[in-house]
C-alpha positions in Angstrom: 117.9 94.9 74.7 120.3 97.2 76.6 122.5 94.3 77.6 119.7 92.3 79.1 119.0 88.8 78.0 115.6 87.9 76.6 113.2 87.7 79.4 109.9 86.1 78.8 107.8 83.4 80.5 106.7 80.5 78.3 103.0 80.3 77.8 102.1 83.0 80.4 98.4 82.2 80.1 99.3 78.8 81.8 102.5 79.6 83.7 101.3 82.6 85.7 98.3 80.9 87.3 100.3 77.7 87.9 103.1 79.6 89.6 100.7 81.6 91.9 98.8 78.4 92.6 102.0 76.7 93.6 102.9 79.7 95.8 99.6 79.4 97.6 100.2 75.7 98.5 102.8 76.1 101.3 101.1 79.3 102.6 97.8 77.4 103.2 99.5 74.2 104.3 101.3 76.1 107.0 98.5 78.5 108.1 95.3 76.4 107.6 95.9 72.8 106.9 98.2 72.5 109.9 95.4 73.5 112.2 93.2 70.6 111.1 96.2 68.2 111.1 97.2 69.0 114.7 93.6 68.7 115.9 93.2 65.3 114.2 96.4 64.2 115.9 95.1 65.2 119.3 96.9 68.4 120.1 95.0 70.7 122.5 93.4 73.9 121.1 95.4 76.3 123.1 98.7 75.0 121.7 97.4 74.7 118.2 96.2 78.3 118.0 99.2 79.8 119.8 101.9 78.1 117.8 100.2 78.2 114.4 99.6 82.0 114.9 103.4 82.4 115.3 103.9 80.7 112.0 102.5 83.8 110.3 105.4 86.0 111.4 107.6 85.5 108.3 105.0 87.1 106.2 104.7 90.0 108.6 108.5 90.7 108.7 109.4 89.9 105.1 109.5 93.6 104.2 112.9 93.8 106.1 114.7 91.2 103.9 112.7 91.4 100.7 115.0 94.0 99.1 117.9 91.6 99.3 116.2 89.4 96.7 116.5 92.3 94.2 120.0 93.2 95.3 121.6 89.7 95.1 121.0 87.2 92.3 118.1 87.1 89.8 114.5 86.5 90.5 114.6 83.2 88.6 117.5 81.9 90.7 115.7 82.9 93.9 112.4 81.3 92.6 113.9 77.9 91.7 116.1 77.8 94.8 113.1 78.5 97.1 111.1 75.9 95.2 113.7 73.3 95.9 113.9 74.1 99.6 110.1 74.3 100.1 109.6 71.0 98.3 112.1 69.2 100.5 110.7 70.7 103.6 107.1 69.7 102.8 108.2 66.1 102.1 110.2 66.0 105.4 107.2 67.3 107.3 105.0 64.7 105.7 107.5 61.9 106.5 107.6 62.8 110.3 103.8 62.8 110.8 104.0 59.4 112.5 106.8 60.5 114.8 106.1 60.8 118.5 107.8 64.2 118.4 105.9 65.3 115.3 104.4 68.5 116.9 107.7 70.0 117.8 109.5 68.9 114.7 106.7 70.0 112.4 106.5 73.5 114.0 110.2 73.9 113.3 109.8 72.7 109.7 106.7 74.9 109.1 108.6 78.0 110.4 111.3 77.3 107.9 108.7 76.8 105.2 107.1 80.2 106.1 110.5 81.9 106.0 111.4 80.5 102.6 107.8 81.0 101.2 107.8 84.6 102.2 111.1 85.0 100.3 109.7 83.0 97.4 106.8 85.5 97.1 109.2 88.4 96.6 111.0 86.5 93.8 107.8 85.5 92.2 106.4 89.0 92.1 109.7 90.3 90.8 109.7 87.7 88.0 106.1 88.7 87.2 107.0 92.4 86.9 110.2 91.9 84.9 109.2 89.1 82.6 105.8 90.4 81.5 105.1 93.6 79.7 102.7 96.2 81.2 99.7 95.0 79.2 100.3 91.4 80.4 100.7 92.5 84.0 97.3 94.2 84.0 95.7 91.3 82.2 96.9 88.7 84.6 96.3 90.6 87.9 93.0 89.0 88.6 94.2 85.6 87.2 97.0 85.3 89.7 94.7 86.3 92.6 92.2 83.6 91.5 95.0 81.0 91.2 96.2 81.8 94.7 92.7 81.3 96.1 92.4 78.1 94.2 95.3 76.9 96.2 93.2 77.5 99.3 90.4 75.4 97.8 93.0 72.7 97.0 94.5 72.6 100.5 91.2 72.9 102.4 89.1 70.8 100.0 91.1 68.4 97.8 93.9 67.5 100.2 91.6 67.2 103.2 89.4 65.0 101.0 92.4 62.7 100.5 92.6 62.3 104.2 88.8 61.6 104.4 89.0 58.9 101.7 92.0 57.3 103.4 90.1 57.3 106.7 87.1 55.5 105.0 89.6 52.9 103.7 90.3 52.0 107.3 93.7 53.7 107.3 94.8 55.0 110.7 94.3 58.7 111.3 98.1 59.2 111.2 98.6 57.4 107.9 95.5 59.1 106.4 96.7 62.6 107.1 100.3 61.7 106.2 99.0 60.6 102.8 97.2 64.0 102.4 100.3 65.9 103.3 102.4 63.9 100.8 99.8 64.7 98.2 100.4 68.5 98.7 104.1 68.0 98.6 104.0 65.9 95.5 101.9 68.4 93.6 104.3 71.2 94.7 107.3 69.2 93.3 105.6 68.6 90.0 104.9 72.3 89.6 108.5 73.1 90.5 109.7 70.9 87.6 107.3 72.8 85.3 108.7 76.2 86.5 112.2 75.2 85.5 111.1 74.8 81.9 108.6 77.7 81.8 111.1 80.3 83.1 114.3 79.2 81.3 114.1 82.2 78.9 113.9 84.7 81.8 117.2 86.5 81.9 119.6 86.4 84.8 120.0 90.2 84.6 117.2 92.4 85.7 116.2 95.7 84.1 115.2 98.6 86.3 111.4 98.8 86.9 108.9 101.1 88.4 106.6 99.2 90.7 103.0 99.9 91.7 102.1 100.8 95.2 100.2 97.6 95.8 103.1 95.4 95.1 104.4 95.2 98.6 107.4 92.9 98.2 108.9 94.5 95.2 108.5 98.2 95.9 110.9 98.4 98.8 114.1 99.3 97.0 114.1 102.4 99.2 114.6 100.2 102.3 118.0 99.0 101.0 119.4 102.2 102.6 118.9 101.7 106.3 118.9 105.4 107.1 116.3 106.0 104.4 114.1 103.2 105.7 114.3 104.7 109.2 113.3 108.1 107.8 110.3 106.5 106.0 109.3 104.6 109.2 109.5 107.8 111.2 107.5 109.7 108.6 104.6 107.2 109.0 104.4 107.8 112.7 104.7 111.6 112.5 101.3 112.0 110.8 98.8 114.1 113.0 96.3 111.2 113.0 98.7 108.5 113.9 96.9 107.4 117.0 93.6 106.9 115.3 95.4 105.1 112.4 97.1 102.7 114.7 94.0 101.9 116.7 92.0 101.2 113.5 94.7 99.1 111.9 95.2 97.0 115.1 91.6 96.6 116.4 89.1 97.2 113.6 89.0 93.5 112.8 90.1 92.2 116.2 87.1 90.2 117.0 86.9 88.7 113.5 90.5 87.6 113.8 89.9 86.1 117.2 87.4 83.7 115.5 89.6 82.8 112.5 91.3 79.7 113.9 88.9 78.8 116.6 86.0 78.4 114.1 87.9 75.6 112.3 88.5 73.8 115.5 84.9 74.3 116.5 83.8 72.4 113.4 86.1 69.4 114.1 85.9 69.1 117.9 83.6 66.5 119.4 80.3 67.2 121.0 81.6 66.5 124.5 84.1 69.3 124.0 81.4 71.7 122.7 82.2 71.3 119.0 80.1 70.2 116.1 81.9 66.9 115.5 81.8 67.2 111.7 83.5 64.4 109.7 86.7 65.0 107.7 84.7 64.8 104.5 82.2 67.5 105.7 85.0 69.7 106.8 86.7 69.4 103.4 83.5 70.3 101.6 82.5 73.2 103.9 85.9 74.9 104.4 87.5 73.9 101.1 84.7 74.6 98.7 81.7 76.5 100.3 84.0 78.8 102.3 86.4 79.7 99.6 83.7 80.3 97.0 82.0 82.8 99.3 85.3 84.3 100.2 86.0 85.1 96.6 82.5 86.3 96.0 82.7 88.6 99.0 86.0 90.1 97.7 84.5 90.7 94.3 81.4 92.4 95.7 83.5 94.4 98.1 85.7 95.7 95.4 82.7 96.6 93.3 81.0 98.3 96.2 84.0 100.5 97.0 84.5 101.5 93.4 80.8 102.2 92.9 79.8 104.0 96.2 83.1 105.1 97.6 84.8 103.9 100.8 83.0 106.3 103.1 79.6 104.8 102.4 80.9 101.2 102.5 82.5 101.4 105.9 79.4 100.6 108.0 78.1 97.8 105.8 81.5 96.2 105.7 81.9 96.5 109.5 78.6 94.7 110.0 79.5 92.1 107.4 82.5 91.1 109.5 80.7 91.3 112.8 77.4 89.4 112.2 79.1 86.0 111.6 80.3 86.1 115.2 76.7 86.1 116.3 76.0 83.1 114.1 78.9 81.2 115.6 77.7 82.1 119.1 74.3 80.7 118.2 75.9 77.5 116.7 77.9 76.9 119.8 74.8 77.1 121.9 72.5 75.0 119.7 75.0 72.7 117.8 73.1 72.7 114.5 73.3 70.2 111.6 76.0 70.4 108.9 73.7 72.3 106.4 73.3 75.2 108.9 77.0 75.1 109.6 77.8 75.4 105.8 75.5 78.4 105.7 77.3 80.1 108.6 80.7 79.4 107.2 79.6 80.8 103.8 78.3 84.0 105.5 81.5 84.3 107.5 83.8 84.0 104.5 81.7 86.3 102.4 81.8 88.9 105.2 85.6 88.5 105.5 86.1 89.0 101.8 83.6 91.9 101.7 85.1 93.7 104.7 88.7 93.2 103.7 88.2 95.3 100.6 87.6 98.5 102.7 90.5 97.5 105.0 93.0 97.3 102.1 91.7 100.5 100.4 92.2 102.3 103.7 95.8 101.0 103.8 96.4 102.4 100.3 94.8 105.7 101.2 97.3 106.1 104.1 100.2 106.3 101.8 98.7 107.9 98.7 100.2 111.3 99.3 103.4 110.1 100.9 106.9 110.3 99.4 107.5 106.9 100.9 104.5 105.2 99.5 105.9 101.6 99.3 107.3 101.6 102.8 104.2 103.2 104.3 102.1 100.6 102.7 104.4 97.8 104.0 104.2 99.2 107.5 100.4 99.5 107.4 100.1 95.9 106.2 102.6 94.8 108.9 100.5 96.5 111.6 97.3 94.8 110.3 99.0 91.4 110.4 100.3 92.1 113.9 96.8 92.8 115.1 95.6 89.6 113.5 98.4 87.6 115.2 97.7 89.1 118.6 94.0 88.3 118.3 94.6 84.7 117.2 97.0 84.1 120.0 94.6 85.5 122.6 91.7 83.4 121.2 93.4 80.2 122.2 93.7 81.2 125.8 90.1 82.4 125.9 88.6 79.3 124.3 90.5 77.0 126.6 89.1 78.8 129.6 85.5 79.6 128.6 84.7 76.9 126.0 83.2 77.6 122.6 80.0 79.2 123.7 81.8 81.5 126.2 84.5 82.3 123.7 82.1 83.3 120.9 80.1 85.4 123.3 83.3 87.3 124.2 84.1 87.7 120.5 80.6 89.2 120.0 81.2 91.7 122.9 84.7 92.6 121.8 83.4 93.3 118.2 80.8 95.9 119.2 83.3 98.8 119.5 84.8 97.9 116.2 81.5 98.6 114.4 81.9 102.2 115.4 85.7 102.3 115.0 85.5 103.7 111.5 88.3 105.8 110.0 87.4 109.3 108.7 88.0 109.5 105.0 87.5 112.2 102.4 85.4 111.9 99.3 88.5 111.1 97.2 89.5 108.3 99.6 92.3 110.1 101.3 92.6 110.2 105.1 92.0 113.5 106.9 93.8 114.6 110.0 92.3 113.3 113.2 92.7 115.1 116.5 92.3 113.6 119.9 91.7 115.7 123.0 94.8 117.8 123.5 96.0 116.3 126.8 95.9 112.8 125.4 97.3 113.7 122.1 100.2 115.7 123.6 101.2 112.8 125.8 101.1 110.3 123.0 103.1 112.6 120.7 105.7 113.2 123.4 106.2 109.4 123.7 106.4 109.0 120.0 108.9 111.8 119.6 111.0 110.4 122.4 111.1 107.1 120.5 112.1 108.9 117.3 115.1 110.6 118.9 116.7 107.3 120.1 117.6 105.8 116.7 119.1 109.1 115.5 121.2 109.6 118.6 122.5 106.0 118.3 123.2 106.6 114.6 125.3 109.6 115.2 
């Protein structure tokens, strides 16, 4: 075995989906469940959206520390260590729900959970690549994605349903949502115990591996060399079409991202505040089951469409699929329809998100297909996408608090119109051609970019 210990996962048909399901729990507890929890506990919309948007930063910045997981220790050690920390943090967060200072304390805890969870994802993907052979990796790709999405259903459906049942049992709102949070933490701890047994044959030493471009967290060995990472980063921004690329990555889904968190608050807010005043049980059903099922369906249809017709022909349909739900939310804010119409709107919204995201990710891959720094360029592209999402979400809280739900969704509709026509130029093979702006604009932008490029090299020398 070339000095390497035996490295295999016990019962991979069960372990792989369970590990990726477990990984999804803290992700969705921090980014989605927290929004509903804070709203139920009386936090204002602007604060909820602003602070929960910031909680996504660890997943944006993880590319800068992910290589350390491969450099120090084994994937299994990192995996089990992060399991322990996340489990403790989730239980602590649940225990302080009834504290008067819960909002501040929980934000700090959730930030730590995000940091550890982003590190955990690196270790989990590394274990997946090193402990499974190539055939198994291909076979379990869709399974691990499905398991991750099932965690979304569990957090938005099952855990919220626990809160709904507790509320019906005349528990206080605080105690009901505390019980729901403890449920998520307890399930995570049980799966952590299973992981100790299932991964015990995975060796402490790691063989070298060649990783695919789409494995963001495990293809960044090149970033271990700081100078090499800077070279790769510069190379991304030296492309002739860099301005068009940046504009598309940041703003193509801007209006859709504006609606992401506000839509959940819209469902739960009372009628006096312009919301739909849905019950906790209705929210669990609509967001946790209807929404996620249509999200998965949209992703499957989007992937099939891109492979069948090519990305160029799919760009406009996918742009419309992500834009039209904003019109539906605008109508809902003006008319306040019943729950069945809301379920339909959420289903259409999530289908459009899954459908449109397919083209977005294919475009990110196409940006680095011909690059010698494929992994780093893909990481940068995903980071820019996530940055655009975070900016849109943070802005949405300010707009909603000033204009109400009807005004906000109207603004989202208007902002989304340019994005329909903000389509990247792609070749028939999916690669991205050069894009030239008018010479005066292009020259000024390139001068600014080149000026930025010279500063790190001067400092380095």
